[in-house]
C-alpha positions as CSV (number, residue, x, y, z in Angstrom):
1,M,0.0,0.0,0.0
2,R,2.8,2.4,1.0
3,D,4.6,1.8,-2.3
4,N,1.4,2.4,-4.3
5,L,0.9,5.7,-2.5
6,M,4.4,6.7,-3.3
7,V,3.9,5.9,-7.0
8,V,0.6,7.9,-7.0
9,G,2.3,10.8,-5.3
10,W,5.2,11.0,-7.8
11,F,2.7,10.7,-10.7
12,F,1.0,13.9,-9.6
13,I,4.4,15.7,-8.9
14,L,5.6,14.8,-12.4
15,L,2.2,15.8,-13.9
16,L,2.5,19.2,-12.3
17,A,6.2,19.5,-13.4
18,S,5.0,19.3,-17.0
19,Q,2.7,22.3,-16.5
20,P,3.7,25.9,-17.2
21,L,5.0,27.8,-14.2
22,H,3.6,31.4,-14.1
23,A,6.0,34.1,-13.1
24,E,4.0,37.3,-13.3
25,E,3.2,37.6,-9.6
26,V,6.6,36.5,-8.3
27,T,9.4,38.9,-7.5
28,P,12.8,37.2,-8.2
29,L,15.2,37.2,-5.3
30,R,18.8,37.5,-6.5
31,Q,20.4,36.1,-3.4
32,A,18.0,33.2,-2.8
33,H,19.5,29.7,-3.4
34,A,17.5,26.5,-2.7
35,H,19.9,24.0,-1.1
36,N,19.0,20.3,-2.0
37,D,16.0,21.7,-3.8
38,Y,14.8,18.2,-4.8
39,H,13.9,17.4,-1.1
40,H,11.0,19.9,-1.2
41,S,7.5,18.6,-1.9
42,M,7.5,20.1,-5.4
43,P,11.1,20.2,-6.7
44,L,11.9,23.5,-8.6
45,H,8.2,24.6,-8.4
46,D,8.3,25.4,-4.7
47,A,11.5,27.5,-5.2
48,L,10.1,29.3,-8.2
49,E,6.9,30.1,-6.3
50,C,9.1,31.8,-3.7
51,G,11.1,33.8,-6.2
52,F,14.4,31.8,-5.9
53,T,16.9,32.4,-8.7
54,S,19.2,29.5,-7.9
55,V,18.5,25.8,-7.1
56,E,20.6,22.8,-6.4
57,A,20.1,19.3,-7.8
58,D,22.3,16.3,-6.9
59,I,22.7,13.7,-9.6
60,Y,23.9,10.1,-10.0
61,L,24.6,8.4,-13.2
62,V,22.6,5.1,-13.2
63,D,22.3,2.9,-16.3
64,G,22.8,6.0,-18.6
65,D,20.3,8.2,-16.8
66,L,21.0,11.2,-14.5
67,L,18.9,10.5,-11.4
68,V,18.3,13.2,-8.8
69,G,18.8,12.5,-5.1
70,H,21.1,13.1,-2.2
71,A,21.9,9.4,-1.6
72,R,21.5,6.3,-3.8
73,S,18.8,5.0,-1.5
74,E,16.6,8.0,-2.6
75,L,16.9,7.4,-6.3
76,Q,13.9,6.5,-8.4
77,P,13.9,5.9,-12.2
78,E,11.3,8.6,-12.9
79,R,13.2,11.3,-11.0
80,T,15.6,12.3,-13.8
81,L,17.3,15.7,-14.2
82,Q,15.3,16.2,-17.3
83,R,11.9,15.5,-15.8
84,L,12.4,17.4,-12.6
85,Y,14.4,20.4,-13.8
86,L,15.3,20.7,-17.5
87,D,11.9,20.1,-19.1
88,P,9.9,22.4,-16.7
89,L,12.5,25.1,-17.1
90,R,12.3,24.9,-20.9
91,E,8.5,25.2,-20.7
92,R,8.9,28.2,-18.4
93,L,11.2,29.9,-20.9
94,R,8.7,29.3,-23.7
95,E,5.9,30.7,-21.7
96,H,7.8,33.9,-20.6
97,N,9.6,35.1,-23.6
98,G,12.9,33.4,-22.9
99,H,13.1,34.3,-19.2
100,V,12.5,32.3,-16.1
101,Y,10.9,35.3,-14.4
102,H,9.3,38.5,-15.9
103,S,12.8,40.2,-15.9
104,D,16.0,39.1,-17.5
105,E,17.5,38.0,-14.2
106,Q,19.7,35.0,-15.0
107,F,18.6,31.7,-13.2
108,K,21.3,29.4,-11.8
109,L,21.2,25.6,-11.7
110,L,23.8,24.1,-9.5
111,I,24.3,20.4,-10.4
112,D,26.1,18.4,-7.7
113,I,27.7,15.3,-9.2
114,K,27.6,12.4,-6.7
115,S,28.8,9.6,-9.0
116,R,32.0,9.2,-10.8
117,G,33.0,12.6,-12.2
118,A,34.3,12.0,-15.7
119,E,31.6,9.5,-16.7
120,T,28.8,11.5,-15.2
121,Y,30.0,14.7,-16.8
122,E,30.1,13.1,-20.2
123,V,26.5,12.1,-20.0
124,L,25.5,15.5,-18.4
125,D,27.2,17.3,-21.3
126,S,25.3,15.4,-23.9
127,V,22.0,16.0,-22.0
128,L,22.6,19.7,-21.6
129,A,23.4,19.9,-25.4
130,E,19.8,19.0,-26.0
131,Y,18.8,22.1,-24.1
132,A,21.6,24.3,-25.6
133,D,19.4,27.4,-26.1
134,M,18.7,27.5,-22.4
135,F,22.2,27.7,-21.0
136,T,25.2,30.0,-21.0
137,R,27.8,28.2,-23.1
138,T,31.5,28.6,-24.0
139,E,32.6,27.5,-27.5
140,H,36.3,27.6,-28.2
141,G,36.7,30.4,-25.7
142,T,33.7,32.5,-26.8
143,V,31.0,32.9,-24.2
144,S,27.3,33.1,-25.2
145,Q,25.0,34.2,-22.4
146,G,21.8,32.2,-21.9
147,P,18.9,32.7,-19.5
148,I,20.2,29.9,-17.2
149,L,23.7,29.4,-15.9
150,A,24.6,25.7,-15.0
151,V,27.4,25.1,-12.5
152,V,28.8,21.7,-11.6
153,S,29.9,20.9,-8.0
154,G,30.8,17.7,-6.2
155,N,32.8,15.2,-8.2
156,R,33.7,17.7,-10.9
157,D,36.5,16.3,-13.0
158,R,38.5,19.5,-13.8
159,R,40.8,17.7,-16.2
160,V,37.8,16.8,-18.4
161,I,35.8,20.0,-18.0
162,D,38.7,22.4,-18.5
163,V,39.6,21.0,-22.0
164,D,36.0,20.7,-23.3
165,S,35.9,22.9,-26.3
166,T,32.1,23.4,-26.0
167,R,30.9,23.8,-22.4
168,F,27.4,24.3,-21.0
169,V,28.6,24.5,-17.4
170,G,30.9,26.4,-15.2
171,V,32.8,24.9,-12.2
172,D,32.0,25.5,-8.6
173,G,35.3,26.6,-7.0
174,R,36.5,26.8,-3.4
175,L,38.0,29.7,-1.5
176,S,41.4,28.3,-2.3
177,D,40.6,29.1,-6.0
178,L,40.5,32.8,-5.2
179,G,43.4,34.5,-7.1
180,S,43.6,31.7,-9.7
181,K,44.0,32.5,-13.3
182,H,40.9,30.5,-14.4
183,S,38.5,32.7,-16.3
184,P,35.1,33.6,-14.8
185,D,33.2,31.5,-17.4
186,L,35.1,28.4,-16.3
187,L,35.1,29.2,-12.6
188,P,32.0,31.5,-12.1
189,W,31.4,30.6,-8.4
190,I,33.4,30.3,-5.2
191,S,31.6,28.1,-2.7
192,D,32.7,26.7,0.6
193,R,31.6,25.4,4.0
194,W,30.9,28.2,6.4
195,G,32.3,26.4,9.5
196,A,35.6,25.7,7.7
197,H,36.4,29.4,7.7
198,F,34.2,31.1,10.3
199,K,33.5,30.4,14.0
200,W,30.4,32.6,14.3
201,D,27.2,30.4,14.6
202,G,24.6,32.9,13.5
203,T,23.6,34.0,17.0
204,G,24.4,37.4,18.6
205,E,26.8,39.7,16.7
206,I,29.4,38.4,14.3
207,P,32.9,39.4,15.5
208,D,34.4,42.3,13.7
209,D,37.4,40.3,12.4
210,E,35.1,37.7,10.9
211,R,32.8,40.4,9.4
212,Q,35.9,41.9,7.8
213,K,37.1,38.5,6.6
214,L,33.8,37.9,4.9
215,A,33.9,41.4,3.3
216,D,37.4,40.7,1.9
217,I,36.4,37.4,0.4
218,V,33.4,38.8,-1.3
219,E,35.3,41.9,-2.6
220,Q,38.1,39.7,-4.0
221,A,35.7,37.3,-5.7
222,H,33.7,40.1,-7.2
223,R,36.8,41.8,-8.4
224,E,37.7,38.5,-10.2
225,G,34.2,38.3,-11.7
226,R,33.1,35.4,-9.5
227,A,30.0,34.9,-7.3
228,V,30.1,33.7,-3.7
229,R,28.1,31.0,-1.8
230,F,28.6,29.3,1.6
231,W,26.9,26.1,2.5
232,A,26.1,24.7,6.0
233,T,25.3,28.2,7.2
234,P,23.0,28.4,10.3
235,E,19.4,29.1,9.4
236,T,19.0,32.3,11.4
237,R,17.9,35.7,10.5
238,A,21.1,37.1,12.0
239,M,23.1,34.9,9.6
240,W,21.0,35.9,6.6
241,K,21.4,39.6,7.4
242,V,25.2,39.3,7.7
243,L,25.3,37.4,4.3
244,A,22.9,39.8,2.6
245,D,24.7,42.9,3.9
246,A,28.0,41.5,2.8
247,K,26.6,41.0,-0.7
248,V,27.1,37.3,-0.7
249,D,25.6,36.3,-4.0
250,M,23.7,33.2,-3.1
251,I,22.3,32.6,0.4
252,N,22.0,28.9,1.0
253,T,18.8,27.6,2.6
254,D,16.4,24.8,3.1
255,D,13.8,27.2,4.5
256,L,12.3,28.6,1.3
257,T,9.5,30.7,2.8
258,G,11.7,31.9,5.7
259,L,14.4,33.3,3.4
260,R,11.8,34.6,1.0
261,D,10.1,36.6,3.7
262,F,13.4,37.8,5.1
263,L,14.7,39.1,1.8
264,T,11.3,40.6,0.9
265,E,10.9,42.4,4.2
266,N,14.4,43.7,4.2
267,Q,14.4,44.5,0.4
268,S,17.8,42.8,0.2
269,G,18.6,40.6,-2.7
270,V,15.4,41.6,-4.4
271,E,15.3,42.2,-8.1
């Protein structure tokens, strides 16, 4: 019985995922990033309803398919990257004159590779090529901007990605990549775990030295043409305010409505 209910539930989720997503009443939030977006009741849809401009999907390569899930135990054959993300995003672009929202705010799709990097990237590259008009791409060093920026994280095989003459993705870097000579189209993001670099836990006031350290990181990344994101940040309004005020580009959260309300009320990170 439980298995039957799960099948019915996923049938309705995939049915809704095939429907157009309406953007007219939603204000895009530039700094809002949906961490592990696929864990929400309606992957992608819930984030878009809240105005998020960045979502994360973890993928595994299984029998030639890119399945979405945080662990192998979560994987289901119908939960492919195409069905949960790429197809509904393509429909969204068709319905809204080539944009995800009613403005030209670029949308970000962070793809976290959980299986073997080189093999998974090869399949991912061929899949994204089928949606080429949606994505920013680099062909023989020439960058063509698209309405969606795809960034790969996790098991990203830099040896394979760096030499790809036609790329539909950028690479998610780390703080250690600041100051590197990699171009922003190859390394558009700098992401890292908050606790690896800061002691402040999101309560009370952030120490002055850590506030300055954060400001310096953001300033350098922006000077190099790269965006900044931290993961595993405490889900507190104090933390969100520090990140927003420092102009961190993507604020990582599992609390979609909480961050939406905060950014809207504070008019921070709002398009």
